[in-house]
C-alpha positions as CSV (number, residue, x, y, z in Angstrom):
1,X,-11.3,-20.1,19.4
2,X,-8.0,-19.7,21.1
3,X,-6.6,-16.3,22.0
4,X,-2.8,-16.1,21.8
5,X,-0.7,-15.2,24.7
6,X,2.5,-13.5,23.6
7,X,5.8,-13.5,25.4
8,X,8.9,-11.7,24.2
9,X,12.1,-13.7,23.5
10,X,15.4,-12.0,24.2
11,X,16.8,-10.8,20.8
12,X,19.0,-8.1,19.4
13,X,17.3,-5.8,16.9
14,X,19.5,-4.2,14.3
15,X,18.2,-0.7,13.6
16,X,18.7,1.4,10.5
17,X,17.2,4.5,8.9
18,X,15.7,2.7,6.0
19,X,15.2,-0.9,4.9
20,X,18.4,-2.5,3.5
21,X,17.3,-4.3,0.4
22,X,19.6,-7.2,-0.6
23,X,18.6,-9.7,-3.3
24,X,18.9,-13.3,-2.5
25,X,17.7,-16.6,-4.0
26,X,14.3,-17.0,-2.5
27,X,11.6,-15.5,-0.4
28,X,12.5,-22.0,24.9
29,X,9.3,-22.4,26.6
30,X,7.3,-19.5,25.3
31,X,3.7,-20.5,25.9
32,X,1.5,-20.7,22.8
33,X,3.1,-17.9,20.8
34,X,6.4,-16.2,21.2
35,X,8.2,-13.5,19.2
36,X,11.5,-13.1,17.4
37,X,12.8,-10.2,15.4
38,X,15.3,-9.1,12.9
39,X,16.3,-6.1,10.8
40,X,14.9,-5.2,7.4
41,X,17.3,-6.8,4.8
42,X,15.4,-7.9,1.8
43,X,15.3,-11.2,-0.2
44,X,13.7,-12.2,-3.5
45,X,10.5,-14.2,-3.5
46,X,10.4,-17.5,-5.2
47,X,7.8,-20.3,-5.3
48,X,8.8,-22.8,-2.6
49,X,5.8,-25.1,-3.1
50,X,7.0,-28.6,-2.3
51,X,3.6,-30.2,-2.0
52,X,4.3,-32.5,-5.0
53,X,0.7,-32.0,-6.2
54,X,-0.9,-33.6,-3.2
55,X,-4.5,-32.8,-2.6
56,X,-5.2,-30.9,0.7
57,X,-7.4,-32.5,3.3
58,X,-11.1,-31.6,3.0
59,X,-12.5,-29.4,5.8
60,X,-15.7,-27.5,6.5
61,X,-15.9,-24.0,4.9
62,X,-15.3,-22.0,8.1
63,X,-16.5,-18.6,6.9
64,X,-19.0,-17.9,9.7
65,X,-18.4,-14.2,10.5
66,X,-20.1,-14.6,13.9
67,X,-17.6,-17.3,14.8
68,X,-14.5,-15.5,13.4
69,X,-15.3,-12.0,14.3
70,X,-15.4,-8.5,12.7
71,X,-13.2,-8.0,9.7
72,X,-13.2,-11.7,8.7
73,X,-16.5,-11.7,6.8
74,X,-14.9,-13.3,3.7
75,X,-12.4,-15.4,5.5
76,X,-12.1,-19.0,4.2
77,X,-10.3,-21.4,6.5
78,X,-10.3,-24.3,4.1
79,X,-6.9,-25.6,3.4
80,X,-6.4,-23.9,0.0
81,X,-2.9,-22.6,0.7
82,X,0.1,-24.3,-1.1
83,X,2.5,-25.9,1.3
84,X,5.9,-27.4,2.0
85,X,6.2,-30.9,3.5
86,X,7.6,-29.5,6.8
87,X,4.9,-26.9,7.3
88,X,1.9,-28.9,6.0
89,X,-1.3,-27.4,4.7
90,X,-2.5,-24.3,6.3
91,X,-5.2,-21.5,6.1
92,X,-4.3,-17.9,6.7
93,X,-6.8,-15.0,6.6
94,X,-6.0,-11.3,7.0
95,X,-8.4,-9.0,8.8
96,X,-9.9,-6.6,6.3
97,X,-10.1,-3.8,9.0
98,X,-6.9,-4.4,10.9
99,X,-4.1,-5.5,8.5
100,X,-1.9,-6.9,11.2
101,X,-4.7,-9.3,12.4
102,X,-4.9,-12.8,11.1
103,X,-6.7,-16.1,11.7
104,X,-4.6,-19.2,11.3
105,X,-5.4,-22.9,11.1
106,X,-2.9,-25.6,10.3
107,X,-3.6,-29.2,9.2
108,X,-0.8,-30.8,11.2
109,X,0.3,-30.3,14.8
110,X,3.7,-29.1,15.9
111,X,3.9,-28.9,19.6
112,X,7.7,-29.3,19.8
113,X,9.6,-26.9,17.6
114,X,6.8,-24.8,16.2
115,X,6.3,-22.5,13.2
116,X,7.0,-18.8,12.8
117,X,5.2,-16.1,10.8
118,X,7.1,-12.9,9.7
119,X,5.3,-9.8,8.3
120,X,6.9,-8.7,5.0
121,X,6.4,-6.2,2.2
122,X,6.6,-7.6,-1.4
123,X,7.4,-5.1,-4.0
124,X,6.3,-5.0,-7.7
125,X,9.6,-6.4,-8.8
126,X,9.1,-9.4,-6.5
127,X,11.6,-8.3,-4.0
128,X,10.5,-8.5,-0.4
129,X,11.7,-7.3,2.9
130,X,11.0,-7.8,6.6
131,X,8.8,-5.1,8.2
132,X,8.2,-6.5,11.7
133,X,8.4,-9.1,14.4
134,X,8.0,-12.8,13.9
135,X,5.3,-14.6,15.8
136,X,6.0,-18.3,16.6
137,X,3.5,-20.9,17.6
138,X,3.5,-24.5,18.8
139,X,0.1,-25.4,17.4
140,X,-2.4,-28.2,17.5
141,X,-4.0,-29.4,14.3
142,X,-7.4,-27.9,13.3
143,X,-7.2,-25.2,16.1
144,X,-8.1,-21.7,14.9
145,X,-5.6,-19.1,16.3
146,X,-5.8,-15.3,16.5
147,X,-2.4,-13.9,15.4
148,X,-1.2,-10.3,15.4
149,X,1.9,-9.7,13.2
150,X,3.4,-6.6,14.9
151,X,5.0,-4.3,12.3
152,X,7.9,-1.8,13.0
153,X,7.7,0.0,9.6
154,X,5.1,1.9,7.6
155,X,5.3,-0.2,4.4
156,X,2.2,-2.1,3.4
157,X,1.9,-5.6,5.0
158,X,1.1,-7.6,1.9
159,X,3.0,-10.8,2.5
160,X,3.9,-13.4,5.2
161,X,7.1,-15.5,5.4
162,X,6.3,-18.8,7.2
163,X,9.4,-20.5,8.6
164,X,9.8,-23.5,10.8
165,X,11.1,-22.4,14.3
166,X,14.2,-24.6,13.9
167,X,15.2,-22.4,10.9
168,X,14.0,-19.0,12.1
169,X,17.5,-17.9,13.4
170,X,19.0,-18.7,10.1
171,X,16.3,-16.7,8.3
172,X,16.8,-13.8,10.6
173,X,20.6,-14.0,10.0
174,X,19.9,-13.5,6.3
175,X,17.6,-10.6,7.1
176,X,20.2,-8.8,9.2
177,X,23.4,-9.7,7.3
178,X,23.9,-6.5,5.4
179,X,23.2,-4.2,8.3
180,X,25.4,-6.3,10.6
181,X,28.3,-6.2,8.1
182,X,28.0,-2.4,7.8
183,X,27.8,-1.9,11.6
184,X,30.9,-4.0,12.1
185,X,33.2,-2.8,9.3
186,X,32.1,0.7,8.4
187,X,29.8,2.1,11.1
188,X,31.0,5.6,10.6
189,X,30.6,5.6,6.9
190,X,27.6,3.4,6.1
191,X,27.0,4.9,2.7
192,X,30.5,4.1,1.4
193,X,30.1,2.4,-2.0
194,X,32.8,-0.2,-1.5
195,X,31.5,-1.1,2.0
196,X,27.9,-1.3,0.7
197,X,29.0,-3.6,-2.2
198,X,30.9,-5.9,0.2
199,X,27.9,-5.9,2.6
200,X,25.6,-7.0,-0.2
201,X,28.0,-9.8,-1.2
202,X,28.2,-11.0,2.3
203,X,24.4,-10.9,2.7
204,X,24.0,-12.8,-0.6
205,X,26.2,-15.5,0.8
206,X,24.3,-15.8,4.0
207,X,21.0,-15.9,2.2
208,X,22.2,-18.5,-0.3
209,X,23.2,-20.7,2.6
210,X,19.8,-20.3,4.2
211,X,18.0,-21.2,1.0
212,X,20.2,-24.1,0.3
213,X,20.3,-25.6,3.8
214,X,16.6,-25.1,4.7
215,X,14.7,-26.1,1.7
216,X,11.1,-27.1,2.5
217,X,11.4,-25.2,5.9
218,X,9.8,-22.0,4.6
219,X,7.0,-20.7,2.5
220,X,6.4,-17.1,1.4
221,X,2.7,-16.1,1.0
222,X,1.5,-13.1,-0.9
223,X,-1.6,-11.7,0.7
């Protein structure tokens, strides 16, 4: 089993007092894992399953708690997760004792661009928002990885946004669009109704562009 080494990429984190929830139409050499980050703008979850009804490859039922470790007693690393063509089939198990801990296995390798995993909170109305830092991996097929999705907020981690690394900057631009607009155009009056409305419209445009231009490059998973 491979333990992930984590290196920090240089990024700008947009801070705010509370998550900025904006509805939208969906949901370097860094070693094995690197990180990225963004602010907490929200987007709406939709089903992005582009598997076309393909049957996932058959694998052994890797549920051995002695192999996987404490907190993974009921973990199933068979490829039962729905997928997009770019991401391929994957298995993702959350640690029952440490919510930020995961086991990851992917059916296809990507040692060039890589794949990123973002911790999110999905609300009862199906609106989700980013609550932490993206972890990005250049993976080998069938390798089991330990992954820690670092969170920066107190909301429950009940979902993961999976994004191809080639699209992660565009996803983060969607996440931070509302906050960036407010910081640029009305930093001294962030609660101004007109400014908030314009910021939401701007964020909606950015997120629509992401959804339209990066179809098949992301998949939102409810835990």
